PDB file of N, CA, C and O in Angstrom, chain B, residues numbered from 101:
ATOM      1  N   MET B 101      -6.456  12.524  -3.160  1.00  0.00           N
ATOM      2  CA  MET B 101      -6.279  12.471  -1.741  1.00  0.00           C
ATOM      3  C   MET B 101      -7.092  11.289  -1.205  1.00  0.00           C
ATOM      4  O   MET B 101      -8.246  11.095  -1.587  1.00  0.00           O
ATOM      5  N   ILE B 102      -6.479  10.504  -0.319  1.00  0.00           N
ATOM      6  CA  ILE B 102      -7.144   9.363   0.310  1.00  0.00           C
ATOM      7  C   ILE B 102      -7.484   9.726   1.742  1.00  0.00           C
ATOM      8  O   ILE B 102      -6.654  10.272   2.469  1.00  0.00           O
ATOM      9  N   ASP B 103      -8.716   9.418   2.145  1.00  0.00           N
ATOM     10  CA  ASP B 103      -9.165   9.648   3.519  1.00  0.00           C
ATOM     11  C   ASP B 103      -9.443   8.291   4.151  1.00  0.00           C
ATOM     12  O   ASP B 103     -10.472   7.668   3.887  1.00  0.00           O
ATOM     13  N   GLY B 104      -8.511   7.841   4.990  1.00  0.00           N
ATOM     14  CA  GLY B 104      -8.633   6.541   5.627  1.00  0.00           C
ATOM     15  C   GLY B 104      -9.464   6.549   6.892  1.00  0.00           C
ATOM     16  O   GLY B 104      -9.618   5.504   7.524  1.00  0.00           O
ATOM     17  N   SER B 105     -10.003   7.693   7.281  1.00  0.00           N
ATOM     18  CA  SER B 105     -10.814   7.756   8.495  1.00  0.00           C
ATOM     19  C   SER B 105     -12.232   7.234   8.254  1.00  0.00           C
ATOM     20  O   SER B 105     -12.986   7.029   9.204  1.00  0.00           O
ATOM     21  N   LYS B 106     -12.591   7.023   7.004  1.00  0.00           N
ATOM     22  CA  LYS B 106     -13.930   6.537   6.659  1.00  0.00           C
ATOM     23  C   LYS B 106     -13.848   5.065   6.263  1.00  0.00           C
ATOM     24  O   LYS B 106     -12.780   4.570   5.906  1.00  0.00           O
ATOM     25  N   GLN B 107     -14.978   4.374   6.329  1.00  0.00           N
ATOM     26  CA  GLN B 107     -15.034   2.971   5.922  1.00  0.00           C
ATOM     27  C   GLN B 107     -16.118   2.794   4.881  1.00  0.00           C
ATOM     28  O   GLN B 107     -17.285   3.015   5.207  1.00  0.00           O
ATOM     29  N   PRO B 108     -15.815   2.410   3.654  1.00  0.00           N
ATOM     30  CA  PRO B 108     -14.462   2.215   3.164  1.00  0.00           C
ATOM     31  C   PRO B 108     -13.736   3.550   2.989  1.00  0.00           C
ATOM     32  O   PRO B 108     -14.358   4.611   2.939  1.00  0.00           O
ATOM     33  N   ALA B 109     -12.420   3.474   2.898  1.00  0.00           N
ATOM     34  CA  ALA B 109     -11.624   4.681   2.686  1.00  0.00           C
ATOM     35  C   ALA B 109     -12.029   5.321   1.362  1.00  0.00           C
ATOM     36  O   ALA B 109     -12.387   4.622   0.414  1.00  0.00           O
ATOM     37  N   THR B 110     -11.972   6.634   1.300  1.00  0.00           N
ATOM     38  CA  THR B 110     -12.381   7.347   0.087  1.00  0.00           C
ATOM     39  C   THR B 110     -11.164   7.947  -0.613  1.00  0.00           C
ATOM     40  O   THR B 110     -10.112   8.162  -0.010  1.00  0.00           O
ATOM     41  N   ILE B 111     -11.347   8.208  -1.904  1.00  0.00           N
ATOM     42  CA  ILE B 111     -10.290   8.841  -2.698  1.00  0.00           C
ATOM     43  C   ILE B 111     -10.937   9.897  -3.586  1.00  0.00           C
ATOM     44  O   ILE B 111     -12.009   9.678  -4.149  1.00  0.00           O
ATOM     45  N   ASP B 112     -10.277  11.035  -3.703  1.00  0.00           N
ATOM     46  CA  ASP B 112     -10.695  12.100  -4.611  1.00  0.00           C
ATOM     47  C   ASP B 112      -9.579  12.331  -5.612  1.00  0.00           C
ATOM     48  O   ASP B 112      -8.414  12.462  -5.238  1.00  0.00           O
ATOM     49  N   PHE B 113      -9.941  12.379  -6.885  1.00  0.00           N
ATOM     50  CA  PHE B 113      -8.983  12.628  -7.950  1.00  0.00           C
ATOM     51  C   PHE B 113      -9.052  14.094  -8.349  1.00  0.00           C
ATOM     52  O   PHE B 113     -10.128  14.618  -8.638  1.00  0.00           O
ATOM     53  N   VAL B 114      -7.908  14.747  -8.364  1.00  0.00           N
ATOM     54  CA  VAL B 114      -7.788  16.153  -8.745  1.00  0.00           C
ATOM     55  C   VAL B 114      -6.731  16.242  -9.838  1.00  0.00           C
ATOM     56  O   VAL B 114      -5.648  15.671  -9.705  1.00  0.00           O
ATOM     57  N   ARG B 115      -7.034  16.946 -10.901  1.00  0.00           N
ATOM     58  CA  ARG B 115      -6.061  17.121 -11.989  1.00  0.00           C
ATOM     59  C   ARG B 115      -4.951  18.065 -11.537  1.00  0.00           C
ATOM     60  O   ARG B 115      -5.196  18.977 -10.748  1.00  0.00           O
ATOM     61  N   PRO B 116      -3.724  17.850 -12.037  1.00  0.00           N
ATOM     62  CA  PRO B 116      -2.607  18.725 -11.667  1.00  0.00           C
ATOM     63  C   PRO B 116      -2.933  20.190 -11.944  1.00  0.00           C
ATOM     64  O   PRO B 116      -3.437  20.532 -13.013  1.00  0.00           O
ATOM     65  N   GLY B 117      -2.642  21.040 -10.980  1.00  0.00           N
ATOM     66  CA  GLY B 117      -2.862  22.471 -11.133  1.00  0.00           C
ATOM     67  C   GLY B 117      -4.288  22.921 -10.870  1.00  0.00           C
ATOM     68  O   GLY B 117      -4.578  24.114 -10.955  1.00  0.00           O
ATOM     69  N   GLU B 118      -5.183  22.000 -10.554  1.00  0.00           N
ATOM     70  CA  GLU B 118      -6.572  22.349 -10.278  1.00  0.00           C
ATOM     71  C   GLU B 118      -6.914  22.024  -8.831  1.00  0.00           C
ATOM     72  O   GLU B 118      -6.245  21.208  -8.196  1.00  0.00           O
ATOM     73  N   LYS B 119      -7.948  22.660  -8.317  1.00  0.00           N
ATOM     74  CA  LYS B 119      -8.397  22.394  -6.954  1.00  0.00           C
ATOM     75  C   LYS B 119      -9.700  21.610  -6.918  1.00  0.00           C
ATOM     76  O   LYS B 119     -10.019  20.972  -5.914  1.00  0.00           O
ATOM     77  N   GLN B 120     -10.448  21.658  -8.008  1.00  0.00           N
ATOM     78  CA  GLN B 120     -11.747  20.995  -8.077  1.00  0.00           C
ATOM     79  C   GLN B 120     -11.568  19.481  -8.207  1.00  0.00           C
ATOM     80  O   GLN B 120     -10.717  19.016  -8.965  1.00  0.00           O
ATOM     81  N   VAL B 121     -12.369  18.719  -7.469  1.00  0.00           N
ATOM     82  CA  VAL B 121     -12.339  17.263  -7.554  1.00  0.00           C
ATOM     83  C   VAL B 121     -12.918  16.849  -8.900  1.00  0.00           C
ATOM     84  O   VAL B 121     -14.028  17.244  -9.257  1.00  0.00           O
ATOM     85  N   TRP B 122     -12.165  16.059  -9.635  1.00  0.00           N
ATOM     86  CA  TRP B 122     -12.584  15.588 -10.947  1.00  0.00           C
ATOM     87  C   TRP B 122     -13.532  14.397 -10.818  1.00  0.00           C
ATOM     88  O   TRP B 122     -14.566  14.348 -11.485  1.00  0.00           O
ATOM     89  N   THR B 123     -13.185  13.452  -9.972  1.00  0.00           N
ATOM     90  CA  THR B 123     -14.047  12.307  -9.676  1.00  0.00           C
ATOM     91  C   THR B 123     -13.645  11.737  -8.325  1.00  0.00           C
ATOM     92  O   THR B 123     -12.585  12.070  -7.794  1.00  0.00           O
ATOM     93  N   SER B 124     -14.483  10.888  -7.779  1.00  0.00           N
ATOM     94  CA  SER B 124     -14.203  10.322  -6.470  1.00  0.00           C
ATOM     95  C   SER B 124     -14.544   8.839  -6.468  1.00  0.00           C
ATOM     96  O   SER B 124     -15.254   8.349  -7.347  1.00  0.00           O
ATOM     97  N   GLY B 125     -14.028   8.138  -5.470  1.00  0.00           N
ATOM     98  CA  GLY B 125     -14.283   6.707  -5.374  1.00  0.00           C
ATOM     99  C   GLY B 125     -13.939   6.200  -3.991  1.00  0.00           C
ATOM    100  O   GLY B 125     -13.834   6.964  -3.032  1.00  0.00           O
ATOM    101  N   ILE B 126     -13.765   4.884  -3.912  1.00  0.00           N
ATOM    102  CA  ILE B 126     -13.367   4.253  -2.661  1.00  0.00           C
ATOM    103  C   ILE B 126     -12.133   3.389  -2.910  1.00  0.00           C
ATOM    104  O   ILE B 126     -11.885   2.954  -4.035  1.00  0.00           O
ATOM    105  N   VAL B 127     -11.372   3.147  -1.859  1.00  0.00           N
ATOM    106  CA  VAL B 127     -10.151   2.350  -1.958  1.00  0.00           C
ATOM    107  C   VAL B 127     -10.075   1.380  -0.799  1.00  0.00           C
ATOM    108  O   VAL B 127     -10.658   1.593   0.264  1.00  0.00           O
ATOM    109  N   ARG B 128      -9.323   0.286  -1.041  1.00  0.00           N
ATOM    110  CA  ARG B 128      -9.042  -0.646   0.049  1.00  0.00           C
ATOM    111  C   ARG B 128      -7.744  -1.385  -0.256  1.00  0.00           C
ATOM    112  O   ARG B 128      -7.378  -1.590  -1.414  1.00  0.00           O
ATOM    113  N   PHE B 129      -7.066  -1.775   0.811  1.00  0.00           N
ATOM    114  CA  PHE B 129      -5.909  -2.641   0.699  1.00  0.00           C
ATOM    115  C   PHE B 129      -6.394  -4.059   0.952  1.00  0.00           C
ATOM    116  O   PHE B 129      -7.123  -4.315   1.910  1.00  0.00           O
ATOM    117  N   LYS B 130      -5.989  -4.966   0.097  1.00  0.00           N
ATOM    118  CA  LYS B 130      -6.382  -6.367   0.226  1.00  0.00           C
ATOM    119  C   LYS B 130      -5.139  -7.202  -0.076  1.00  0.00           C
ATOM    120  O   LYS B 130      -4.735  -7.359  -1.228  1.00  0.00           O
ATOM    121  N   ASN B 131      -4.544  -7.734   0.994  1.00  0.00           N
ATOM    122  CA  ASN B 131      -3.273  -8.459   0.899  1.00  0.00           C
ATOM    123  C   ASN B 131      -2.209  -7.535   0.304  1.00  0.00           C
ATOM    124  O   ASN B 131      -1.902  -6.497   0.891  1.00  0.00           O
ATOM    125  N   ASP B 132      -1.644  -7.892  -0.844  1.00  0.00           N
ATOM    126  CA  ASP B 132      -0.604  -7.064  -1.462  1.00  0.00           C
ATOM    127  C   ASP B 132      -1.158  -6.192  -2.585  1.00  0.00           C
ATOM    128  O   ASP B 132      -0.418  -5.775  -3.477  1.00  0.00           O
ATOM    129  N   ARG B 133      -2.470  -5.916  -2.538  1.00  0.00           N
ATOM    130  CA  ARG B 133      -3.117  -5.146  -3.606  1.00  0.00           C
ATOM    131  C   ARG B 133      -3.797  -3.897  -3.063  1.00  0.00           C
ATOM    132  O   ARG B 133      -4.270  -3.863  -1.927  1.00  0.00           O
ATOM    133  N   LEU B 134      -3.831  -2.889  -3.898  1.00  0.00           N
ATOM    134  CA  LEU B 134      -4.624  -1.689  -3.644  1.00  0.00           C
ATOM    135  C   LEU B 134      -5.726  -1.686  -4.693  1.00  0.00           C
ATOM    136  O   LEU B 134      -5.442  -1.696  -5.891  1.00  0.00           O
ATOM    137  N   GLU B 135      -6.983  -1.671  -4.252  1.00  0.00           N
ATOM    138  CA  GLU B 135      -8.116  -1.673  -5.166  1.00  0.00           C
ATOM    139  C   GLU B 135      -8.824  -0.330  -5.101  1.00  0.00           C
ATOM    140  O   GLU B 135      -9.048   0.214  -4.020  1.00  0.00           O
ATOM    141  N   VAL B 136      -9.173   0.198  -6.267  1.00  0.00           N
ATOM    142  CA  VAL B 136      -9.856   1.492  -6.373  1.00  0.00           C
ATOM    143  C   VAL B 136     -11.105   1.293  -7.224  1.00  0.00           C
ATOM    144  O   VAL B 136     -11.041   0.758  -8.331  1.00  0.00           O
ATOM    145  N   LEU B 137     -12.247   1.736  -6.686  1.00  0.00           N
ATOM    146  CA  LEU B 137     -13.516   1.669  -7.409  1.00  0.00           C
ATOM    147  C   LEU B 137     -13.992   3.095  -7.654  1.00  0.00           C
ATOM    148  O   LEU B 137     -14.168   3.864  -6.710  1.00  0.00           O
ATOM    149  N   TYR B 138     -14.200   3.448  -8.919  1.00  0.00           N
ATOM    150  CA  TYR B 138     -14.590   4.821  -9.267  1.00  0.00           C
ATOM    151  C   TYR B 138     -15.303   4.836 -10.606  1.00  0.00           C
ATOM    152  O   TYR B 138     -15.316   3.841 -11.332  1.00  0.00           O
ATOM    153  N   GLN B 139     -15.896   5.977 -10.923  1.00  0.00           N
ATOM    154  CA  GLN B 139     -16.461   6.229 -12.244  1.00  0.00           C
ATOM    155  C   GLN B 139     -16.083   7.649 -12.634  1.00  0.00           C
ATOM    156  O   GLN B 139     -16.328   8.583 -11.870  1.00  0.00           O
ATOM    157  N   PRO B 140     -15.486   7.829 -13.817  1.00  0.00           N
ATOM    158  CA  PRO B 140     -15.124   9.180 -14.230  1.00  0.00           C
ATOM    159  C   PRO B 140     -16.322  10.133 -14.181  1.00  0.00           C
ATOM    160  O   PRO B 140     -17.404   9.821 -14.679  1.00  0.00           O
ATOM    161  N   ARG B 141     -16.108  11.276 -13.583  1.00  0.00           N
ATOM    162  CA  ARG B 141     -17.102  12.349 -13.480  1.00  0.00           C
ATOM    163  C   ARG B 141     -18.388  11.908 -12.772  1.00  0.00           C
ATOM    164  O   ARG B 141     -19.454  12.467 -13.028  1.00  0.00           O
ATOM    165  N   ALA B 142     -18.298  10.925 -11.896  1.00  0.00           N
ATOM    166  CA  ALA B 142     -19.485  10.435 -11.183  1.00  0.00           C
ATOM    167  C   ALA B 142     -20.006  11.498 -10.227  1.00  0.00           C
ATOM    168  O   ALA B 142     -19.235  12.250  -9.631  1.00  0.00           O
ATOM    169  N   GLN B 143     -21.304  11.545 -10.093  1.00  0.00           N
ATOM    170  CA  GLN B 143     -21.934  12.464  -9.150  1.00  0.00           C
ATOM    171  C   GLN B 143     -22.003  11.863  -7.754  1.00  0.00           C
ATOM    172  O   GLN B 143     -22.074  12.585  -6.759  1.00  0.00           O
ATOM    173  N   GLU B 144     -21.981  10.527  -7.690  1.00  0.00           N
ATOM    174  CA  GLU B 144     -22.062   9.837  -6.407  1.00  0.00           C
ATOM    175  C   GLU B 144     -20.830   8.975  -6.199  1.00  0.00           C
ATOM    176  O   GLU B 144     -20.282   8.408  -7.144  1.00  0.00           O
ATOM    177  N   ARG B 145     -20.406   8.888  -4.943  1.00  0.00           N
ATOM    178  CA  ARG B 145     -19.299   8.013  -4.585  1.00  0.00           C
ATOM    179  C   ARG B 145     -19.886   6.631  -4.277  1.00  0.00           C
ATOM    180  O   ARG B 145     -20.905   6.542  -3.592  1.00  0.00           O
ATOM    181  N   PRO B 146     -19.261   5.548  -4.772  1.00  0.00           N
ATOM    182  CA  PRO B 146     -19.756   4.227  -4.398  1.00  0.00           C
ATOM    183  C   PRO B 146     -19.616   4.034  -2.889  1.00  0.00           C
ATOM    184  O   PRO B 146     -18.778   4.675  -2.254  1.00  0.00           O
ATOM    185  N   THR B 147     -20.420   3.170  -2.328  1.00  0.00           N
ATOM    186  CA  THR B 147     -20.390   2.964  -0.880  1.00  0.00           C
ATOM    187  C   THR B 147     -19.826   1.607  -0.481  1.00  0.00           C
ATOM    188  O   THR B 147     -19.546   1.372   0.694  1.00  0.00           O
ATOM    189  N   SER B 148     -19.654   0.705  -1.461  1.00  0.00           N
ATOM    190  CA  SER B 148     -19.185  -0.633  -1.157  1.00  0.00           C
ATOM    191  C   SER B 148     -18.540  -1.250  -2.390  1.00  0.00           C
ATOM    192  O   SER B 148     -18.872  -0.892  -3.520  1.00  0.00           O
ATOM    193  N   PHE B 149     -17.619  -2.177  -2.164  1.00  0.00           N
ATOM    194  CA  PHE B 149     -17.035  -2.931  -3.265  1.00  0.00           C
ATOM    195  C   PHE B 149     -17.948  -4.068  -3.705  1.00  0.00           C
ATOM    196  O   PHE B 149     -17.779  -4.613  -4.796  1.00  0.00           O
ATOM    197  N   GLU B 150     -18.908  -4.427  -2.869  1.00  0.00           N
ATOM    198  CA  GLU B 150     -19.869  -5.469  -3.204  1.00  0.00           C
ATOM    199  C   GLU B 150     -20.962  -4.855  -4.078  1.00  0.00           C
ATOM    200  O   GLU B 150     -21.504  -3.801  -3.747  1.00  0.00           O
ATOM    201  N   ASN B 151     -21.279  -5.500  -5.173  1.00  0.00           N
ATOM    202  CA  ASN B 151     -22.318  -5.034  -6.094  1.00  0.00           C
ATOM    203  C   ASN B 151     -22.125  -3.571  -6.502  1.00  0.00           C
ATOM    204  O   ASN B 151     -23.004  -2.746  -6.256  1.00  0.00           O
ATOM    205  N   PRO B 152     -20.991  -3.238  -7.120  1.00  0.00           N
ATOM    206  CA  PRO B 152     -20.762  -1.840  -7.506  1.00  0.00           C
ATOM    207  C   PRO B 152     -21.805  -1.367  -8.513  1.00  0.00           C
ATOM    208  O   PRO B 152     -22.323  -2.166  -9.293  1.00  0.00           O
ATOM    209  N   PRO B 153     -22.113  -0.080  -8.497  1.00  0.00           N
ATOM    210  CA  PRO B 153     -23.075   0.457  -9.461  1.00  0.00           C
ATOM    211  C   PRO B 153     -22.608   0.230 -10.895  1.00  0.00           C
ATOM    212  O   PRO B 153     -21.411   0.125 -11.161  1.00  0.00           O
ATOM    213  N   TYR B 154     -23.564   0.155 -11.809  1.00  0.00           N
ATOM    214  CA  TYR B 154     -23.260  -0.038 -13.225  1.00  0.00           C
ATOM    215  C   TYR B 154     -22.378   1.110 -13.728  1.00  0.00           C
ATOM    216  O   TYR B 154     -22.597   2.272 -13.385  1.00  0.00           O
ATOM    217  N   GLY B 155     -21.393   0.767 -14.537  1.00  0.00           N
ATOM    218  CA  GLY B 155     -20.551   1.773 -15.164  1.00  0.00           C
ATOM    219  C   GLY B 155     -19.345   2.193 -14.337  1.00  0.00           C
ATOM    220  O   GLY B 155     -18.565   3.039 -14.773  1.00  0.00           O
ATOM    221  N   PHE B 156     -19.180   1.619 -13.159  1.00  0.00           N
ATOM    222  CA  PHE B 156     -18.015   1.954 -12.342  1.00  0.00           C
ATOM    223  C   PHE B 156     -16.849   1.042 -12.714  1.00  0.00           C
ATOM    224  O   PHE B 156     -17.048  -0.074 -13.192  1.00  0.00           O
ATOM    225  N   TYR B 157     -15.647   1.526 -12.492  1.00  0.00           N
ATOM    226  CA  TYR B 157     -14.435   0.788 -12.811  1.00  0.00           C
ATOM    227  C   TYR B 157     -13.742   0.359 -11.528  1.00  0.00           C
ATOM    228  O   TYR B 157     -13.700   1.102 -10.548  1.00  0.00           O
ATOM    229  N   LEU B 158     -13.198  -0.859 -11.551  1.00  0.00           N
ATOM    230  CA  LEU B 158     -12.377  -1.349 -10.457  1.00  0.00           C
ATOM    231  C   LEU B 158     -10.999  -1.597 -11.012  1.00  0.00           C
ATOM    232  O   LEU B 158     -10.832  -2.404 -11.926  1.00  0.00           O
ATOM    233  N   PHE B 159      -9.999  -0.911 -10.469  1.00  0.00           N
ATOM    234  CA  PHE B 159      -8.649  -1.243 -10.893  1.00  0.00           C
ATOM    235  C   PHE B 159      -7.841  -1.651  -9.693  1.00  0.00           C
ATOM    236  O   PHE B 159      -8.069  -1.193  -8.573  1.00  0.00           O
ATOM    237  N   THR B 160      -6.876  -2.537  -9.954  1.00  0.00           N
ATOM    238  CA  THR B 160      -6.087  -3.146  -8.897  1.00  0.00           C
ATOM    239  C   THR B 160      -4.615  -2.921  -9.177  1.00  0.00           C
ATOM    240  O   THR B 160      -4.136  -3.181 -10.281  1.00  0.00           O
ATOM    241  N   LEU B 161      -3.905  -2.438  -8.180  1.00  0.00           N
ATOM    242  CA  LEU B 161      -2.458  -2.288  -8.237  1.00  0.00           C
ATOM    243  C   LEU B 161      -1.869  -3.364  -7.334  1.00  0.00           C
ATOM    244  O   LEU B 161      -2.265  -3.488  -6.175  1.00  0.00           O
ATOM    245  N   THR B 162      -0.925  -4.141  -7.858  1.00  0.00           N
ATOM    246  CA  THR B 162      -0.338  -5.232  -7.094  1.00  0.00           C
ATOM    247  C   THR B 162       1.131  -4.931  -6.815  1.00  0.00           C
ATOM    248  O   THR B 162       1.891  -4.560  -7.710  1.00  0.00           O
ATOM    249  N   LYS B 163       1.508  -5.102  -5.549  1.00  0.00           N
ATOM    250  CA  LYS B 163       2.904  -4.903  -5.156  1.00  0.00           C
ATOM    251  C   LYS B 163       3.704  -6.113  -5.600  1.00  0.00           C
ATOM    252  O   LYS B 163       3.319  -7.256  -5.351  1.00  0.00           O
ATOM    253  N   THR B 164       4.820  -5.850  -6.258  1.00  0.00           N
ATOM    254  CA  THR B 164       5.711  -6.939  -6.674  1.00  0.00           C
ATOM    255  C   THR B 164       6.953  -6.897  -5.814  1.00  0.00           C
ATOM    256  O   THR B 164       7.333  -5.854  -5.281  1.00  0.00           O
ATOM    257  N   LYS B 165       7.566  -8.037  -5.693  1.00  0.00           N
ATOM    258  CA  LYS B 165       8.752  -8.151  -4.840  1.00  0.00           C
ATOM    259  C   LYS B 165      10.007  -8.104  -5.659  1.00  0.00           C
ATOM    260  O   LYS B 165      11.106  -8.185  -5.109  1.00  0.00           O
TER     261      LYS B 165
END
């Protein structure tokens, strides 16, 4: 689930059929890309895309035409 009311927007990952949040992160749209910063099973949500904490992953989805 993405919550765009916060800055940066947050995302919670939930496995199918479960209610418990598996991990959480932040998301942003940048031009034609969606960027997600997270760490599997992290206890803390990152607060910024600048200087992400060690061990976090950034993945980018790009819209194609």
